[in-house]
C-alpha positions in Angstrom: -8.5 -12.7 -16.7 -6.8 -11.3 -19.8 -9.3 -13.0 -22.1 -12.2 -11.5 -20.1 -10.8 -8.0 -20.3 -10.0 -8.3 -24.0 -13.5 -9.6 -24.7 -15.1 -6.8 -22.8 -12.9 -3.9 -23.5 -10.7 -4.8 -26.5 -6.9 -5.5 -26.7 -4.8 -4.7 -23.6 -2.3 -1.9 -24.5 -1.2 -1.0 -21.0 -0.6 -3.4 -18.1 0.2 -2.2 -14.6 1.3 -5.1 -12.4 0.3 -3.8 -9.0 -0.7 -6.9 -7.0 1.1 -7.2 -3.8 1.0 -8.4 -0.2 3.2 -7.4 2.8 3.4 -10.1 5.4 5.4 -8.4 8.2 7.6 -10.9 10.0 10.9 -10.9 11.9 13.6 -13.1 10.4 13.1 -15.8 13.1 9.3 -15.8 12.5 9.3 -15.9 8.7 7.9 -19.2 7.4 8.4 -21.0 4.1 4.7 -20.4 3.4 5.1 -16.6 4.0 8.0 -16.6 1.6 6.2 -18.6 -1.1 3.0 -16.6 -0.8 4.9 -13.3 -1.1 6.8 -14.4 -4.2 3.6 -15.8 -5.7 1.6 -12.7 -5.3 4.3 -10.0 -5.7 6.4 -11.5 -8.4 4.9 -14.5 -10.2 1.5 -12.7 -10.8 3.4 -10.1 -12.7 5.1 -12.8 -14.8 1.8 -14.5 -15.5 -0.1 -11.3 -16.4 2.8 -10.1 -18.7 2.9 -13.4 -20.5 -0.9 -13.2 -21.0 -0.8 -9.8 -22.7 2.4 -10.2 -24.8 0.9 -11.9 -27.8 -1.5 -9.1 -28.5 1.0 -6.4 -27.8 3.5 -8.0 -30.1 0.9 -8.4 -32.8 0.2 -4.6 -32.6 3.9 -3.7 -32.1 2.9 -1.5 -29.2 2.5 -1.9 -25.5 3.4 -0.5 -22.1 4.1 -2.6 -19.0 4.7 -0.9 -15.7 5.6 -3.0 -12.7 5.1 -1.7 -9.2 8.2 -2.4 -7.1 9.2 -0.8 -3.8 12.1 1.0 -2.2 12.5 -2.3 -0.3 14.0 -3.7 -3.5 17.2 -1.7 -2.9 17.0 -1.1 0.9 16.5 -2.9 4.1 12.8 -2.2 4.4 10.7 -3.0 7.4 8.5 -5.9 6.2 11.1 -8.7 5.8 13.6 -10.3 3.4 10.8 -12.2 1.6 9.3 -8.8 0.6 12.7 -7.4 -0.4 13.3 -10.4 -2.6 9.9 -10.2 -4.3 10.4 -6.5 -5.1 14.0 -6.9 -6.2 12.8 -9.7 -8.4 10.2 -7.4 -9.9 12.9 -5.0 -11.0 14.9 -7.9 -12.5 11.9 -9.1 -14.4 11.4 -5.5 -15.6 14.9 -5.2 -17.0 14.8 -8.7 -18.5 11.5 -8.1 -20.4 12.6 -4.5 -21.4 15.8 -5.8 -23.0 13.9 -8.4 -25.0 10.8 -6.5 -26.0 12.2 -3.0 -26.9 12.5 -3.8 -30.6 8.9 -4.9 -30.7 7.5 -1.5 -29.6 6.9 -2.6 -26.0 8.4 -0.7 -23.1 8.7 -2.2 -19.6 9.5 -0.1 -16.6 8.9 0.0 -12.9 7.9 2.4 -10.2 9.4 1.9 -6.7 7.3 3.7 -4.1 8.4 4.0 -0.5 6.1 4.9 2.4 2.9 5.8 0.5 -0.2 6.6 2.3 -2.1 3.3 1.9 -3.8 0.7 4.1 -0.4 -0.9 4.4 0.9 2.2 6.2 -2.1 2.9 8.4 -1.2 2.7 12.0 2.5 3.6 11.4 2.6 7.4 11.6 6.0 7.3 13.2 7.5 6.4 9.9 6.9 9.9 8.6 10.0 11.0 10.6 12.2 9.0 8.2 11.0 10.9 5.1 12.9 14.1 4.4 9.9 15.6 2.6 8.0 15.3 5.9 5.0 13.3 4.7 3.9 10.1 3.2 3.6 9.9 -0.6 0.1 9.6 -2.1 -1.5 7.1 -4.5 -2.0 10.0 -6.9 1.7 10.6 -7.0 2.4 7.0 -7.8 -0.2 7.1 -10.5 1.5 10.1 -12.1 4.8 8.3 -12.2 3.1 5.3 -13.9 1.5 7.7 -16.4 4.9 9.3 -17.1 6.2 5.8 -18.1 3.1 5.0 -20.2 3.5 8.3 -22.1 7.3 8.0 -22.7 8.1 5.7 -25.7 11.9 6.3 -25.2 12.1 5.1 -21.6 12.4 1.3 -21.0 14.1 -0.9 -18.4 14.0 1.9 -15.8 12.8 2.1 -12.2 11.5 5.4 -10.9 12.0 5.7 -7.2 9.4 7.7 -5.2 10.8 8.1 -1.7 10.3 11.7 -0.6 14.1 12.1 -0.4 14.9 9.0 1.6 17.0 7.5 -1.2 18.5 8.6 -4.5 19.3 6.6 -7.6 
């Protein structure tokens, strides 16, 4: 994938790891396959994509990597422990890469949205009552947080929480 993008558009300067699935299961219904698939899509895909773009970013001594986490990384969440683990892992990967790449001109940060108006939240209007701001967040608000991280060369290893006031860092 990285080779095709580079061939068509040139070197990859900015990577946003945004792949994710949310298999909602109760603890007693969670299967090993559910857990493995969630880790594969939500966490391992970020590792693989990051590894694919690093050689070119290192060669240019410039790059921005933004990982999409979730408020579930630090909270109970409603999807399940497999989802919590995948997003907490995403934040660990973020800090691990950030510490090792900062001297090479590459920043690595994360955005942790909670209750954003997406297909994942459709059919769950009752959740709005949990948000002090009184509404779901928007994809545009998440994109603006991503762009803040892309535009800031001094910020690395950080997670920006977007929760409408449900949680504070």
